[in-house]
N, C-alpha and C positions, 0 to 999 in steps of 0.2 A: 422415521425421519429423525435425524440427529439434532443436537443443539448447535446452531450456527454461532452462538455467542460465547462458546467455550474458549478458553485460553489454549492456544496450540503451541507446540515446541518445534524449533528449527535449529539445527546445529550447522554452523558455518565455520569452517577452518578451526574446529575445536572449540569455538565459542558458542554457547547456548543462548538463543534468543527466544523470547516468547512473543506471541502476537495474538491480537483479537481484532475482529471486524465489527463495527457498530454502524447502524444507520440512524441518522437523525432525520426523522420524518416531520414535515410540517404540512399544513393544509395545501400550500402551493408547491408544486414540483420544483420550481426554481429555488426554493428555500431548503430542499432536501440536501443532505450531505451523507457521503459514505466515508467512514474514517477507518483507516488501517493504523493500529497502534502497535509499535514494536518496542520492546524493552529487553535489555540484556539480563541474563541470570546473575552475573557477577557485576556488582557496581564498580565502575572505574573510579579510582581515587576516593572510594567511600561514598560517592554520590550516585544515587539511583536515577537514571535518565529514562525518558520516554520520548519517542519520536512518533508524532501523529502525522500521517499523510492524509490530507483532506481532499476528497474528490467532490466537486460541486458540478451540477449540470450547467451547460453553457452552449454557445454556438459550436456545433460539431462535437459536442461532448455529452455523453449520456451516462447516468448512473442508474443502476437497477432500482426500480420502484415497484413494479408489478409484472411488466411484460417479460423482462429478462430474468434469468435465475439469480437468486440472492447473491450479492457480492460482486456482481459484474459491472465493469466500467468499459465503455466503448468510445472509440474515437472515430468520427466520420470525417471525410467520405471514404477512407480506406478500410473501414470496418475492423480496425485493429481492436482487440479486446483482451482483457485479463479478468480472471475471477480471483478476488482477494481471499477466497477461502482455500485456494490451491497453493501448496508449499512452493512449487516452482515459480509461480507468479510473485509470491512474497519474497523469494530469494532474489529475483531479478530487481524488484523494487528496492530491497535493502541494499543491494550492490549499487544501484543508482543513487540512493540517498546517503550512502556512507560519507561522501565528501562534505555534506552538510553537517554531519556530526563532528567531523574533524575541524571544520572552520569555526564552529560555535561551541567550544568545549565547556564553557561555563554555564550554558543554558540547560537547565534541568529538564523542563518540559518544552520540547521544540515542536511547534505546530506549523506545518508548511503546506503549500499547495501541492497536491500529489501529481498533477498533470505533467509538469516537466520531468518528474521521475518516471512517469508512465511512458512518455515519449522515448526516453533513454532506454528503458527496459524493453520496450517493444522493438526498438532498433537493434538492441543487443541480441534479442532472441531471433530476430530476422537474419542477422549476420551469422549467428551460430547455425541456423538452419540451412543457410546457403553454403556453409563450409562442409556440410555432410555429403 
């Protein structure tokens, strides 16, 4: 079994991004968080930025805690899911989150709700799958 907390590398259009997945576990499931952190290899304008997509459980939203494989986030009732340890899923989420980075260029550590990006990523993946 590998180390799920290692830093991974993703190259997008010539730019290198690093990412890691962390789980913040609390005694109550409602307080658990699954966090996907992304940061570029080369700092823009000399400022090293980090984007944290935070996934919290909620109505029709599940984050892996023990039943699903580590790093999985699920939307009900359509059962759409992504595994945050998979490079393809991270690429979809990065593409969905890119406008957030552009609209807030001065924020060094940007922490946002990951579910809106999840919805866009799953919709984009579904559209790409229907084009094949």
